[in-house]
C-alpha positions in Angstrom: -36.6 3.4 -37.4 -34.4 5.4 -35.0 -33.4 2.4 -32.9 -31.4 0.6 -35.6 -29.4 3.8 -36.3 -28.7 4.2 -32.6 -27.6 0.6 -32.5 -25.2 1.0 -35.4 -23.7 4.2 -33.9 -23.2 2.4 -30.5 -21.4 -0.5 -32.2 -19.3 1.9 -34.2 -18.4 3.9 -31.1 -17.5 0.6 -29.3 -15.2 -0.5 -32.2 -13.5 2.9 -32.2 -13.0 2.7 -28.4 -11.5 -0.8 -28.6 -9.2 -0.1 -31.5 -8.1 3.2 -29.8 -7.5 1.5 -26.5 -5.4 -1.2 -28.2 -3.3 1.4 -30.1 -2.8 3.7 -27.1 -1.9 0.7 -24.9 0.7 -0.5 -27.3 2.2 3.0 -27.5 2.3 3.2 -23.7 3.9 -0.2 -23.3 6.6 0.5 -25.9 7.1 4.1 -24.8 9.4 3.1 -22.0 11.2 0.3 -23.9 15.0 0.7 -23.9 17.7 -1.3 -25.6 20.3 -2.3 -23.0 23.8 -3.7 -23.7 24.6 -6.1 -20.9 26.9 -9.1 -20.3 25.8 -12.6 -19.4 27.5 -12.0 -16.0 25.4 -9.0 -15.3 22.2 -10.8 -16.2 23.0 -13.8 -14.1 24.1 -11.7 -11.1 20.9 -9.5 -11.3 18.8 -12.7 -11.3 20.8 -14.1 -8.4 20.5 -10.9 -6.4 16.8 -10.7 -7.1 16.7 -7.4 -9.1 16.6 -8.7 -12.6 13.0 -7.9 -13.4 13.2 -4.4 -11.9 16.5 -3.7 -13.8 15.7 -5.4 -17.2 12.1 -6.6 -17.2 10.8 -3.8 -19.5 13.9 -3.7 -21.8 15.2 -5.3 -24.9 18.6 -6.8 -24.1 21.7 -7.3 -26.2 23.5 -9.9 -24.1 27.1 -10.6 -24.9 29.4 -13.3 -23.5 31.4 -16.4 -24.1 29.8 -19.7 -25.0 30.3 -22.4 -22.4 28.2 -25.1 -23.9 25.7 -25.8 -26.7 22.9 -28.4 -26.9 21.1 -29.2 -30.2 17.6 -30.6 -29.9 15.5 -30.9 -33.0 15.7 -27.6 -34.9 16.8 -25.6 -31.9 20.1 -24.9 -30.2 20.4 -23.9 -26.5 23.5 -21.9 -25.7 24.9 -21.6 -22.2 27.1 -18.6 -21.5 30.1 -18.5 -19.1 29.3 -16.5 -16.0 31.2 -15.7 -12.9 28.1 -16.2 -10.8 26.5 -19.2 -9.1 23.7 -18.5 -11.5 24.0 -19.6 -15.1 22.5 -18.0 -18.2 21.2 -19.7 -21.3 19.0 -19.1 -24.3 17.5 -21.1 -27.1 17.9 -20.2 -30.8 15.0 -21.1 -33.1 16.1 -22.3 -36.5 19.7 -21.3 -36.1 21.8 -20.8 -39.2 24.8 -22.1 -37.4 25.9 -23.3 -34.0 28.4 -21.1 -32.1 31.6 -22.8 -31.1 32.6 -23.3 -27.4 34.5 -20.2 -26.2 33.2 -18.0 -29.1 32.2 -14.6 -28.0 28.6 -13.9 -29.2 25.8 -11.4 -28.7 22.1 -12.3 -28.6 19.0 -10.2 -28.6 16.2 -11.0 -26.1 13.2 -9.4 -24.5 13.9 -8.9 -20.8 10.5 -9.9 -19.7 10.8 -13.3 -21.4 13.4 -14.5 -18.9 12.5 -17.6 -16.9 13.9 -17.8 -13.4 15.2 -21.3 -12.5 16.7 -22.2 -9.1 20.2 -21.4 -10.2 19.7 -20.1 -13.8 18.1 -17.5 -16.0 16.9 -18.9 -19.3 15.3 -17.4 -22.4 13.2 -19.6 -24.6 13.8 -17.5 -27.7 16.8 -15.4 -28.6 18.4 -14.2 -31.8 22.1 -14.1 -32.5 23.6 -10.8 -33.7 26.3 -10.6 -36.3 29.8 -9.9 -34.8 30.9 -6.3 -34.7 34.2 -5.1 -35.9 36.5 -4.0 -33.1 39.2 -1.6 -33.7 
């Protein structure tokens, strides 16, 4: 009669430990997250100079720059930004509401750790465009 109660308590303690670890791990992972405003040039240069992940790997990035090219494929649009580096920078929009025009200045939101390093490019498979801000 005592063993079933001990078994139920052990399972309950295990569930509490797992849920608590998940919650504390999430808080720890997000505790150091920072939103960084950065240009496409800075991102490309950091990847070229091999310090991208140490500089931006744990951050959420707002990347701004001028559109150099767009490529529509299915329901996605890939945007390439102008950079002054040998390394290019691009990101893919899922279900975009519109396609930015060439030379438009836009800002996108990405997770720094989601960057893919290519031989001469940094790419993001998912990004979100931000509405333009008023300048004044």
